N, C-alpha and C positions, 0 to 999 in steps of 0.2 A: 179266752182265758189268757192272762199274762203269765208266761212261763218263767220259772225260777232258773237262772243260769247256774249250772253246777259244773265242777271239775272233779274228776275221780282220779285219785292216786292209789295204785293197787299193786298186788303181787300175784296175779292169777296162777293157780287156785281155782277150784271148782266153785266155791261160794262167791269168789270175786266174779266169775263168769255169770253167775245168777244175778249178782248186783248190777253188772253192766247191762244185761238184758232188761232188768227192771228199770234202770235209768233211761234206757232207750225207749221203752214202751210207755212209761207213765206220762200222761198228757201234761201234768203239772211241771215237768222238768225239761230244761233245754241243756243237753250235754254238750259242752263246748270242747272238751279235750280230755285225754287220758294220759297219765304219766305212770311209769312203772318203776319198781324198786325190787331189790333182792329181798326175798322173804320165804314164801312157800316153795320157791325154786330160785336158782341163780338168775341174775338179771337177764342174760340172753334168753332164757326160757320164759320168764314172766313177760318179757316184751313180745316174744314170738307168740305166746299164748294169747295175749291181748289182741294181736293182729289176727290170729285165727278166729277168735270170738267175733271180732268185727266182721270178718268175712262171712261167718255163719249167720250173722244178723243182716248181712247185705248192706253194711254201712262202712264208710271210710273215715271214721273219726281220726283226727291226728293223734299219734301216739309218740310220747316223748320219754325216752329212757332216762333214768336217774342214777341213783347210787347203787353200786354193786357190792357194798359192804357197809356195816354200821360206822358211825362216826369214829369210835375209839376202840372197837372190839372186833375180834374175828367174826366172820359170817358163819352162822350155823344153819345148815340146809334143813328145810322142813319136810324132806321127802318121806319121812316115816308116816306122815298123815296123808298128804295129797298124792303120794307116789312120785317116782323119779321124774316124770314129765310135768308134774303139777296139776294134771287134769284127770287124775284117777285112772289113767290107762286108756281113756276113750281116745280113739283115733280121729284126728281131723286133718284135712289136706294142708299142705304147706301154705303159708300165707301168700296172698297175691301181691301185697304191698310191702312197703318198708317203713321203718320208724323214722321220725324226724331227726335232724342233726342237732337241733337246739336242745340243751339239757333241760331236764324236768323243772328244776328250780327257776330257770329264767322264763320258761313257758308259762308256769303258774303265775309268776309276777306280771308278765305282760297281759295275760288274760284278766287278772284281777284289776289292773289299771284300766283296761278297756271297759270293764263292768262298773267301775267307779263306786265301789263299796257295796255292790249287790251280789258278788260271787259267793256261792256256798261251796266251800272246799270240803269234799268228802274223802276221807282217808280209810283204806281198807287193809293196810299192811303196816310194816314198821314205818316210823315217822321220820326217817332219815331225810328224804327229799324236802319235807316241810321245814325241818330244822335248818337245812342248808339255805333254803329260800329266805327264811327269816333272818339268818345271819348275813347273807349277801345283800339282801334288800331290806334294810331296817324300816322302810316306810310301808312294807307289805301290809301290816295290820290296818293301815288307813284304807286299804282298798278291798278288804275282805268283809263280807257280811257275817260269816260264821264258819267255824271248823266243826264238822260233824264226823266223829270218828268211831270205827269199830276197834275196840281194844280195852284192856284193863278189866278190872272188877273191883267192887267194893268189899268183897268177902272171900275170894278164893282164886285159885289159879288153874290153868290147864297145861302149862308148860313146866311149872314147878308147883309145889303146894301153895305158893304165894303169888305167882305171877302168870299172867296171860301171855300168849306167844308174841303178839305184835309189840307189846311194850317190852317184854324181856329181850326181844331181838335187838333193840337199840334203846336202852333206857335213858341214855344221855339226850338223845334226840327227843324222846317223849317228854323229858323234863323241860326242854326248851319250849316245846309246843304248849305244855300246860302252864308255863309261866308267861307266855306271850299275851298281850292285851287284846285278844280277839275273843268274842263269845264262843264257848265250846259246848258241844253236846257229846257225851260219852255213852256209846252203846256197848256196855261191857257184858260179861258172861251172864249176869243176872237176867238180862233181857234176851241176849242172843241164843241162849240155850232153851228159851221158850219158842224160838222162831224155827220150828222144825217141820219137815215134811215126813209123813208116815210112809210105811212100806206100801200101803194101798194107794196112797197119792202118787208115789213114784211109779208104781206099776201102771197107774192110769196114764202117765206120760208115755210109758212103753207101748201102749195100745194106739197111740196117735202117730200116724205116718207123716211126720214132719221132722226135718233135720234137727231142729233145736230140741224137740221132745226126745228124740232118739239119743242125742248127745247126753242130756242129763240122766236119762235112764241108764245109759252105759257107764257114765262117769261116777255114779253114786253108790253102787252096791257095797264097796269096801268102806266108804265113809259111813254109810248107814250102819254097818256092822260095828264099826269102832264106836260110834256114838251110842248105840243101844247097849253095847257091852258095858258101858259105865252108867247105865240107868237113864239115859236121855230118851225122849219120846220118838226119835227118828233122826233123820239127817238134819243137823243144825246148820241152817243157812245164815251163819253169823253176819256175813258182809252185806246181806240184803237189808239189814236193819237200818243203818244210817241213811241208805238211799230212800227207803220208804218214809223214814222220819222226815227227811227234807221235804217230801211231797205232802205227807199226810200225818202231821204230828199228833192229830187227834187219836190215832191208833195206839199211841203210847202214853205212858205216864212215868214221871220221875220226880226227882227232888234236886234242888240246888245244893251244891256242896263245895267245899275246898278239896281240890285233888292235886296231889303232887306225886313224884316218882322216886322210889328208893334206888339209888345208884351205888351204894357203898356196902351195905350189909350182905354177908354171904348167904344168910338164910332167907332174906326177903328181897334179894336183888331183883329189880324189875317190877316190884309190887306198886300198884297205884294205891297210895295211901289216901283215904278219904276221911272226912270228919262227920259222915252221915250219922253214925251211931255213937259218937264219942261225946263225953261231957266237955272236954277241952276242944275248942275250935281253932282253925287256922287263922281266923281274923279276916278272911276274904272268901267269898263263894265265887269261884272262877269257872265252874262247870255245872251244867245240868246233867246229872247222872240218871240215865234211863233205867227203869227197874221192871216195868211190866209192859205187856202188849196184848192186844186183842188178837189171839192166834187165828181165829177164822178170817178176820179181815186181812191179816198178813198172808195167810195161805191163799186166799182168793186173789189178792193182788199179784203174788208171785206166780202162781200157776197160770193166771190169766195172761201175764206178760210172756211166759215161756210158750204158751200155746199160740199166741199171736205173732211171735217172733219169726 
């Protein structure tokens, strides 16, 4: 099997951790590197968390820190959801390795050049690193196959009534990414809130005496409570969606649309504005908006990866 080269830009985050495990274990994917950004936690913590997850997987993927704040706005800490450490309070040993000195945006560019148009860039957090990479390296789009991102929504928000967290965290960066001439896939809340694990499924991990299973069992109780309190079916593993999409798009369905980001309005700041359901269209369809998934296939892929890690 010819593997798909992927790069993951993330802000770990418990669901980022699940996405990294999935990317490591799916046979269709070849994970070339990981970059980190401030989002679910400040940059030093997201970088440390990425190193810890790699240790837990027994892998030494190179990790490149990026932006510690949005392009134009103050950084807003996401600790209210993922906890002060970003990992739901689950304890992991201090990392054995160190992050690379090369900044994320340059590392992404060099990896894309090496892959000569075949690199799939998977983004799981605010899009600041990608926007900087596009600004610093104007030819980057020539070397990317696609950007597959977790963020946004065609209908609602989870950070405000209008905006999803990753886009709201740095809407100017997101607008740069949505306007760039690279094919894009948006895994927004419509699909990621279908990508959940139930209490029984999480309890099943707790009965398996393996470090990765114990980690997710210990990291997710508060997340499960918060998700189910607002009517969701379990712990929503948002960030695993774009990773699985890159490997197995047949698990998902969606529609092409025009997608851009509101950066001015007070009420809808950070909203991904799509023309999926509007009579008036943008005039270009720049993004595949993913809307549905086969949850049993998602569940089996994710639980299988965690149990094998």
